[in-house]
PLY file of the C-alpha trace (Angstrom):
ply
format ascii 1.0
element vertex 67
property float x
property float y
property float z
element edge 66
property int vertex1
property int vertex2
end_header
13.52 9.00 -1.04
11.12 6.23 -0.15
7.53 7.04 0.69
7.46 5.40 4.10
3.86 6.39 4.85
2.57 4.63 1.73
4.74 1.58 2.42
3.38 1.38 5.97
-0.23 1.56 4.76
0.31 -1.06 2.07
2.14 -3.36 4.48
-0.66 -3.13 7.05
-3.23 -3.80 4.32
-1.34 -6.82 3.03
-1.04 -8.28 6.55
-4.73 -7.76 7.31
-5.76 -9.22 3.97
-3.69 -12.36 4.60
-5.27 -12.73 8.05
-8.77 -12.37 6.61
-8.04 -14.94 3.91
-6.61 -17.49 6.36
-9.44 -17.12 8.86
-12.16 -16.78 6.22
-13.52 -13.62 7.82
-16.78 -12.23 6.39
-17.12 -8.71 4.98
-18.52 -6.95 8.07
-15.66 -7.71 10.46
-13.42 -4.97 11.93
-10.44 -6.32 9.97
-12.30 -5.99 6.67
-13.49 -2.50 7.62
-9.89 -1.49 8.34
-8.86 -2.80 4.91
-11.50 -0.54 3.35
-10.15 2.41 5.37
-6.61 1.62 4.27
-7.72 1.43 0.62
-9.21 4.91 0.96
-6.09 6.31 2.68
-3.82 4.80 0.03
-5.95 6.25 -2.78
-5.97 9.69 -1.15
-2.22 9.56 -0.64
-1.54 8.55 -4.25
-3.81 11.34 -5.49
-1.76 13.93 -3.61
0.46 16.07 -5.81
4.07 15.00 -5.53
3.27 11.60 -4.03
5.51 8.83 -5.30
4.18 5.28 -5.57
5.58 2.95 -2.94
6.95 -0.42 -3.85
9.78 -1.72 -5.93
12.36 0.62 -7.47
12.33 1.28 -11.18
13.84 -1.40 -13.44
17.52 -0.97 -14.20
16.80 0.08 -17.79
14.74 3.04 -16.58
17.23 4.27 -13.99
19.45 7.21 -14.75
23.07 6.30 -15.26
25.77 8.44 -13.65
27.76 10.58 -15.94
0 1
1 2
2 3
3 4
4 5
5 6
6 7
7 8
8 9
9 10
10 11
11 12
12 13
13 14
14 15
15 16
16 17
17 18
18 19
19 20
20 21
21 22
22 23
23 24
24 25
25 26
26 27
27 28
28 29
29 30
30 31
31 32
32 33
33 34
34 35
35 36
36 37
37 38
38 39
39 40
40 41
41 42
42 43
43 44
44 45
45 46
46 47
47 48
48 49
49 50
50 51
51 52
52 53
53 54
54 55
55 56
56 57
57 58
58 59
59 60
60 61
61 62
62 63
63 64
64 65
65 66
């Protein structure tokens, strides 16, 4: 099952980061502060026992084959 919480956090971070890059926002802006918060939340979530990394599925060679 997909880790929707982690995907949501990473998606929000990626969107904010792109906005900051396009606008050239300095470090102290609310957008940059939110990115730092998201980094912390993502790290805490990944450190949780049983948390699966969000992102792309495993390569086909690593997947279990039926049978």
